[in-house]
C-alpha positions, 0 to 999 in steps of 0.5 A: 829554664822550665818547659812550656808544659811545666809553666802551665802545670805550675800555673794551674797548681798555684793560686793564680785563679784567685790571687791577682798578684800570682796571676800577674806573674804568669801573664804576658803583658800582651796576653789575649784570651778568647773564651767560649763559655756556656754564656757566650764569647768574650775576649779578655786582655791582661787587665780584664783577666786580673780584674776577674781574678780580683772578683773571684778572690772576693768570693772564693777562699780556695781554688783547685784545677784538677787536670785530666789531660795536658799535651805539649806541641812546642810552645803550645799546651792543651789542657783539660781540667775541672775547676773546683772552688770553696766559697767564703760562705761555705769554706768546708765544702768543695764545689765543682765550678766548671769544666775547661779545655784550653790551648795556651801559647807561651811567649817569653815563658808566660801565657801569651795567647789562650783559646778556652772553652768552658761549661758550667757544672 
């Protein structure tokens, strides 16, 4: 069985951020994500996360999370990463979208509870 840290690493290495089908495999049915962004606070359910991923898939052809820090404490993983994207309009240019810090709690090998902060680049 994969460690919680390996599951989170695989999540960010995958196309989950722009592919709702991949995203769905990583999300626990009862997931909640508390997200403090530069635009304010939102709390997302599984359906809302999948809807956001679907919207991102319409705008971006490539998504890459560059992890600078990842720490594990039992089933909780803290990750600091920068999210880079390539848009449909300009697929050759990689652009920094935002910086993220997130703590994930895993349950049954899936992302169950997330506490995320982000800042646009």
